[in-house]
N, C-alpha and C positions, 0 to 999 in steps of 0.2 A: 646670691648672684655673685659670680666671679668674673672680673674684667681683666683682660690681658694688658699689663702695664706698658707693653711696647707699642700698643696701638690704641688710639682714641676711638672708642666705639661710636657708631652713628646712632641717631635717635631711634631708628628702626631696630637696631640690634639691642639697644637698652630695653625697648618695649617688649621684644621677644623674650629676653632673659627674664624680665619681671613676670611675664605671662607664664613661663615655664615654672618659675618659683611658686606662683600662686596656685597653679594646677597641682603641683606636687604637694603643697600644703593641704589643699582640699581633699586629695586622695588619702592622705594620712589621717585626716579627721573623719572622712567618710569612705571607708574601704568599699570596693566594688561588690563585695559579696553580701551587702545588706539585702534583706529579703525584697523589699519594694520601696522605691524612693517616693517621698511624700508628694512630689510634683507629678508623678505618673498619672495618666488618665486611667479610667477603669479598664479600658481595652488593653492598654500597655501592661497594667498590673496583672490582668488575667493571663496574657501571653507569657509574662515572666514566671508566674506561678506554674503554668502548664509546662514550661521548659524545665522547671526545677523538680516538680513532684508528680506530674501527670504522664510522663513518658516512662512508665515503669512496667513494661511488658515482662512477663515471667517467661524465662527460657524453658519451655516445656521439654525440649529434647534433653537439655542438661539435667533437668529434674528427673527425667525418666532414667537416665544413666545412673544417677545417684540412687534412685529408688530401687533399681534392679540389683544394686550392690548391697542393700541393707538386709540385715537379718530381721526376723519377726520381732525380736526384742527391741532392736533399734527403731523399727517403724513405730512400735507402740510408744517408745519414749518420745519420738518426734511428734506423734499425734497428741500426746499429753501437752507438750510445749506449745504446739500450734493452737490447741483449744484454749490454752491459757492466754495466748496472745490475742485470739479472737475475742475473748471476754474483755481483755484490756482495751482493745480497739473499740468495742461497743461502749465501754464506760467513757472513753475519750470523746466518742461521738455524742453521747448524751450531754457531756459537759461543753459541747460546741468547740472542741479542740480538733478541728477537722484535719488540719495538716498532720498533726501527730497521729491521728487515727489512721490516715492513709498509709503512713510509714509502718505502723504496727500491723495493719492488715496485710501489707506487702510481705513483711517478715513472716507472718503466719502462712501465707500462700507458698512461701519457699520451703516451709517445713512439712506441710501436710503430705502424707503418703498419697500417691496418685489414686490408690484404691478408694479413697474417701472423697469421691466426686461430689456427693451431696453437700458435705461440709465446705468444700472448696467453692462450690457454686454459691453458697450463702455468703461467704467472705467476699467473693467478687462483687456480688450485689450490694453488700454493705459498703465496700470501697467505692462503688459507683455513687452511692448516696452521699458519702463524704465529699466526693468530687463535685457533686451538684452544688453543694453549699459554698464552694469556692469558685463556682462558675466554670469548671473544667468539663464542659458538656460533651465535647468530642471524645475525650478519654473516658468519660462516664458511659457513653454508648458502647465503647469497646469492652468495658468491664461487664456491662449488661449482656452483651453478645457472648462473651466467654462464659458467663454464668449460665446462660441458656444452653450453650453447647454442652456443658457438664450436666445440666438437668433441664431437658426440653419442656418439662411440665411445671417449671417454677413460675407461677403466675406473677409473683411480685416483681421478678426481674423483667418479665415480658411487659408488664404494665409500665414499669419505669422506662423501658426503652421506647414503648409506644408514645409516651408523653414527650420524650426527648426528640423522637423523630418528628412529631407534630410541631414542636417548637422550632425545629430547624427546617420546617416546610418540606420534609420528606413524607408527604401525605400518603402516598401509595404504601410505603413501608409501614407507616403508622397504622393504617387501616388493616393491613395483613396481621400485625401483632394483635390488634383489638379483636379481630376475628378468631385468632388462635385462643385468646383468653376466653371468648364465649364458648369455644369447644370444651375448654377445661372447666370453666365456671359460668354456666349459662345465665346465672342470676347476677353477674357482675354489672352493677349499675353504670360505672364509668365506661365500660366496654360497650354496653347497650347504647348509651347516649352518643358515643363516638361513632359507632356504626351507623347511626342515623344522621349525624352531623357531617361526617367527612365526605360521603359519596357526592352530594351536590356541589360541595366546594371543589372536589377533584374534577367533576364534569365541567364546572365553570372555568377552572384553570386550563383544562385541556382545550376547550373551545377557544379561549383567548390565545393559547399557544398556536392553535390551528390557524386562527385569523392572522396572527403575526407572520406565520410561516408563508401563508398564501400571499400576504402583502409583499413579502420579500421576493417571492417567486415571480410575482407580477412585475415588480421593478426590474428584476433580472431579465424577464421575458421581453419587456419593452426595450431594454437596451440592446438585446440581440435582434429583435424584429425591426427596429427603427431603420436600419439601412435598406430594408426591403419595402419600406413604406407601409409597414404593418404595425399593429400594437396588440396587446393582449385583449383589447376590446373586440378584436376580430374573432376571438375564441370564447365561447360561452360554456361555463361549467354547469353541469346538471347533476344533482345528487340523486341517487337511487334511494328512496325512503326505506326500502326493505333491507338493503345491505349497508347503506351509508357510504358506498363507493361513488366515485365521480366519473362522468364521461365528458369528453370535450367535443364541441361542435364548432366547425369553422363557419364564420359569417362574413361574406364579402360586403364591404362598405359600398353603398350606392351613391 
């Protein structure tokens, strides 16, 4: 702390100078690029991890430009290196070194020649598995989706995404994935159970949403009709059991 000898500092100025000195000392002792602060909540920690390692989209257009410029020999060399990185990433995953495995899988994806879509699909799915272990679920869904784009019949990636969709309450998307799994693997027990479990849950959710929507519409209708001495009670909704559609009948209060 430095004080101007020509001026006697006020108490407030002394406090501010001491505060700045203390903050500077804390920053030197704990630089801001530490991975996660011990005092962070689980949600804050997850957000910090996602911001550091889970926003790692591969620039496919740039890869395509590079790929088109390579000779067959260069592509084979990159394929060899990519496969080596894939194996290293798998070993890191088995040793629970998930952050390191994500980085290595990403490096592999940047090397694989685009013609090797099946291998790239597997690496995307593996990277999604690593992200699940550090709770980067949104980014894991993106990786599963990319894996499925590269190999639409990759059951493991579809199943992983189906579970993630269900966890995030995207039930319609989850059910579609489970149905796709049954097309590819009719005996898949997880998909069979999900296709039995999800439809009634989805129907119950839809009915609840419908009731909430009708309640809000009723409130709005009452507000509009009030100046005319009317309310939604003057209108009766009747549902057609064969189509599920509604008709409205006006009833004059007596």
